[in-house]
C-alpha positions in Angstrom: 133.9 108.7 115.8 134.1 106.1 113.5 131.3 105.6 110.9 130.6 101.8 110.0 128.1 101.2 107.4 124.5 101.4 108.4 121.7 99.0 107.5 118.2 98.4 108.3 116.7 94.8 109.1 113.3 94.1 108.3 111.3 91.3 109.6 107.6 90.2 109.3 106.1 88.4 112.5 102.9 86.7 112.1 100.7 85.9 115.4 98.0 86.3 118.3 98.6 83.9 120.2 102.4 83.5 120.3 102.3 82.4 117.2 105.7 83.9 115.0 107.7 83.7 112.1 110.1 85.7 110.3 112.0 87.0 107.0 115.0 89.2 107.4 115.7 92.1 104.8 118.5 94.7 104.5 119.0 98.3 103.2 121.7 100.2 103.1 121.9 103.9 104.2 123.3 106.0 101.7 126.9 107.7 102.2 126.1 110.9 104.2 127.8 113.3 106.3 124.3 113.7 108.2 123.0 110.9 109.9 119.6 109.3 108.5 118.4 107.6 111.7 118.9 108.9 115.2 117.7 109.3 118.9 118.9 112.1 121.2 118.1 112.8 124.6 117.9 112.4 128.1 116.8 109.1 130.4 116.4 110.1 133.6 118.2 113.4 133.2 121.1 111.6 131.4 122.2 112.3 127.8 121.8 109.6 125.4 122.8 109.7 121.7 122.1 107.0 119.1 122.8 107.0 115.6 122.7 104.4 113.1 126.3 103.3 111.6 128.3 104.9 114.5 129.7 102.6 117.4 128.2 99.5 115.9 124.4 101.2 116.4 121.9 100.0 113.6 118.3 100.2 112.5 116.1 97.3 112.7 112.6 97.5 111.8 109.6 94.8 111.8 106.0 94.7 110.9 104.7 92.3 113.6 101.5 90.8 114.2 99.8 91.1 117.7 96.7 89.5 117.9 95.4 89.8 114.4 96.7 93.4 114.2 99.9 94.7 112.5 102.1 97.0 114.7 104.5 99.0 112.5 108.0 98.9 114.7 111.5 100.4 114.5 114.3 99.4 116.9 117.5 101.9 117.3 120.3 99.9 119.3 124.3 100.0 119.5 123.8 96.6 121.5 123.8 98.0 124.9 121.3 100.7 124.7 118.3 100.0 122.2 114.9 101.9 121.9 112.2 100.5 120.2 108.9 102.5 119.0 106.1 100.4 117.6 102.8 101.8 115.9 99.9 100.0 116.3 97.6 99.8 113.1 94.4 101.7 112.9 91.1 101.4 110.7 90.7 97.9 111.0 87.7 97.1 109.8 88.5 99.1 106.7 89.9 96.4 104.0 93.4 97.5 102.4 93.3 100.7 103.9 96.7 102.6 104.0 98.1 103.3 107.5 100.5 105.5 106.3 98.1 107.9 105.2 95.9 108.0 108.5 98.4 108.3 110.9 97.5 111.3 113.3 99.8 113.8 114.4 99.8 113.4 117.8 99.5 110.0 119.4 98.4 108.3 122.6 100.3 105.4 124.4 99.1 102.0 124.7 98.8 100.4 127.7 97.7 97.1 129.7 94.1 97.2 130.5 92.7 96.0 134.0 89.4 95.0 132.7 88.8 92.7 129.9 87.8 93.8 126.2 85.0 91.2 126.7 83.2 88.8 128.5 81.7 85.7 126.5 79.0 83.9 128.4 76.2 81.6 128.1 73.9 84.0 129.6 74.2 86.3 126.9 72.1 84.1 124.4 68.9 85.0 123.9 67.7 81.4 123.5 69.8 80.2 126.8 66.5 78.3 128.7 67.7 75.6 125.8 71.2 75.7 126.0 73.1 73.2 128.4 76.8 74.3 128.2 79.0 76.3 125.6 82.3 75.7 125.0 84.4 78.7 123.7 87.2 79.1 121.6 89.6 82.0 120.7 91.9 81.6 117.7 92.0 77.9 118.4 92.6 78.1 122.2 89.9 76.9 124.2 88.3 78.5 127.5 89.6 76.9 130.6 85.8 77.4 132.0 82.7 75.9 130.8 80.4 78.7 129.6 82.8 81.6 130.0 85.6 83.1 128.1 87.2 86.6 129.2 89.6 88.5 126.7 91.7 90.8 128.0 93.9 92.2 124.8 92.6 94.3 122.3 92.8 92.6 119.0 91.0 90.8 116.1 89.8 87.6 116.9 88.2 84.2 115.5 85.9 83.1 118.1 84.1 80.0 118.0 81.4 78.8 120.7 80.4 75.2 120.7 76.6 74.8 121.7 75.3 72.2 123.2 71.9 71.9 123.5 69.6 70.0 126.4 68.7 67.7 124.3 72.4 66.7 123.9 72.5 68.0 120.2 75.3 70.9 119.3 76.1 73.1 117.0 79.2 75.6 116.5 79.2 78.7 115.1 82.6 81.0 114.6 82.5 84.8 114.0 85.4 87.1 113.9 85.4 90.2 116.5 86.8 93.3 116.7 87.8 94.3 120.4 89.2 97.1 122.0 89.6 98.8 118.3 87.2 101.6 117.1 84.7 99.9 114.5 83.7 102.4 111.7 80.3 100.8 110.8 78.4 98.0 112.5 75.0 96.2 112.2 73.0 93.2 113.5 71.5 90.3 111.3 68.1 89.1 111.8 66.0 86.7 110.9 62.1 85.1 111.4 61.1 81.9 110.5 57.4 80.9 110.6 55.9 77.4 110.5 55.7 77.3 106.8 59.5 77.1 106.2 59.2 80.5 104.8 62.6 82.4 106.2 62.8 86.2 106.0 66.2 87.7 106.9 67.4 91.8 107.1 70.3 93.6 108.4 69.1 95.8 111.6 70.4 98.9 112.9 73.1 99.8 110.6 75.4 102.8 111.6 76.5 103.4 108.2 74.8 103.4 104.8 75.4 100.0 103.5 76.3 99.8 99.5 75.9 96.0 99.4 75.0 93.0 100.7 75.4 89.5 99.7 73.4 86.6 101.6 74.5 83.1 101.7 72.3 80.3 102.7 74.3 77.1 103.1 77.3 78.7 101.1 74.8 79.0 98.3 74.6 83.1 97.2 70.5 83.7 97.6 70.1 87.5 97.6 71.8 90.7 96.8 69.5 92.6 99.0 69.3 94.3 102.7 66.1 92.0 103.1 65.4 89.0 101.4 62.5 86.1 101.9 63.3 82.0 101.5 59.8 80.4 100.8 61.1 76.8 101.4 63.5 76.3 104.2 63.8 72.6 105.3 64.7 71.0 108.7 67.7 70.7 110.2 70.9 73.8 111.1 71.2 75.7 108.1 74.0 78.4 108.2 73.2 81.9 106.8 76.0 84.4 105.9 75.8 88.1 105.2 78.9 89.6 103.7 78.0 93.4 104.1 79.9 96.5 102.3 79.6 99.9 104.0 79.7 103.3 101.9 82.4 104.3 104.0 85.2 101.3 103.2 83.9 99.4 106.3 83.3 95.3 105.4 82.1 92.8 107.8 80.7 89.4 107.9 77.9 88.4 109.7 77.0 84.9 110.5 74.1 82.6 112.4 72.9 78.9 112.2 69.3 78.8 111.6 67.1 76.0 113.5 64.8 74.4 110.5 63.1 72.5 113.2 61.5 75.5 115.0 63.0 74.1 118.3 64.7 77.0 119.5 68.2 75.7 118.4 69.5 79.1 116.3 72.7 80.8 117.2 73.0 84.3 117.0 75.9 86.0 115.2 78.7 86.1 117.8 79.8 89.7 117.1 76.9 91.2 119.3 79.4 90.4 121.9 81.6 93.6 120.5 78.8 96.0 121.2 79.1 95.3 125.3 83.0 95.2 125.2 83.8 96.4 128.7 86.6 98.9 127.4 85.7 102.1 125.8 89.5 102.8 125.3 90.5 102.2 121.3 94.1 101.1 120.8 94.1 102.4 116.7 97.5 103.9 116.1 98.4 104.1 120.0 102.4 103.9 120.7 104.4 101.5 122.5 107.7 101.9 123.8 110.6 99.7 124.7 114.0 100.7 126.1 116.6 98.2 126.7 119.3 99.4 129.1 122.3 97.4 130.1 120.2 93.8 129.9 116.9 95.6 132.0 114.0 95.9 129.6 111.6 99.0 130.1 108.1 98.9 128.5 105.6 102.0 128.5 102.8 100.1 128.5 102.5 99.3 132.2 103.7 102.8 133.2 101.4 105.9 133.4 101.8 107.9 130.3 98.3 109.3 130.7 100.0 112.8 130.1 102.7 111.9 128.1 102.4 112.3 124.3 104.3 111.4 121.0 104.3 114.4 118.6 105.1 113.4 115.1 106.8 116.2 113.4 107.4 114.7 109.7 107.1 111.2 107.8 108.9 111.2 104.3 109.0 108.2 102.2 112.7 106.8 102.4 112.5 103.7 99.8 111.7 100.1 99.9 113.1 97.0 101.5 114.0 93.8 99.7 110.7 92.4 100.4 109.0 95.3 98.8 107.8 97.1 102.0 107.7 101.4 101.9 110.0 102.3 104.3 109.4 105.9 106.1 111.4 108.1 108.0 109.3 109.2 110.9 110.6 112.5 112.9 109.2 112.5 116.4 109.3 114.4 119.9 108.7 111.4 122.7 108.2 112.1 126.2 107.0 108.9 128.3 107.7 107.0 131.5 108.6 103.1 131.1 108.3 100.5 133.8 110.7 97.7 134.3 109.1 94.7 133.2 110.3 92.6 135.8 109.2 95.4 138.8 112.7 95.3 140.3 114.5 98.4 138.9 111.5 100.8 138.9 110.7 103.1 136.3 112.3 105.8 133.6 111.4 108.8 132.3 112.4 109.6 129.0 112.8 112.7 126.3 114.0 112.3 123.2 114.0 113.6 119.1 114.1 110.6 117.3 114.4 110.3 113.6 113.3 106.2 113.1 112.8 103.8 110.2 109.4 102.6 109.5 108.0 100.0 107.1 104.8 99.8 105.9 103.0 97.6 103.9 103.4 98.6 99.9 99.4 98.4 98.6 
């Protein structure tokens, strides 16, 4: 068997709604009689063996972004047969976490959901009686219908509501929403405004102890207390924003629009839709698999993998790619069922042991 020089290519894909870019880097596999990146097992009982560096096989890795979430991916391919394994990021609400240090030993497979992760509706607002209609948008893509919008895929989204009130005036509020991923702390912000223009705002129902709150009124820092009062709010609309740091590392931003005229035309922070999420399944650190076999693509997320698992036996640092990302060798045992995406060639049962190269951001 001829051993060619193996290489690993690295790309980064930025996206959420099919927005992408790509930058490739390479890293040489050191000369060794022992293969570094391999996959060996069976597909429908038929044996296969892929070794990076043999028979034109190579290891390709990428850090992709799907609906605002990083997916750490490896692809081992010889041109005719390829295996791709992706690991969804987790701890989404904790900035600058190191995913490599939080990986579980046993993973579950992600799957395409049959029910929405969120249903956005005008009727959920407490002041619906003064609202004429709502136009929703997610990541800049507007809903096809007025007043409602359905989100099917887990992700971290910028959600905007343009609210037109019954007097024809309008306001827009945007909030970052985490859907289909676990939130490790949460809360609401509330306010009370009296006839004299005295505003009181506070954090309500924090699930975890709060380390710090910064309140901004119309972009001006006005308080660093969990509750604050402002004595002279004028008429018209005002934006109230709270940057909340929790003691467990979670950071969330909450915002609302205040109605200084006391006509009921306020807009509550949109993240209240997170707590009414219709899905109880979290995608944190889930696995997705893709098999390409003689031009046919099979994927794991549309097949039934309820009783299948991916077990990590070892995760070892390998080196850095040209982009500065840290590369790890992930040794795993995989049992999975994959379904033809065209629903023509049925499903394939896989069982294999593998060492994949996965690139994680270097913090």
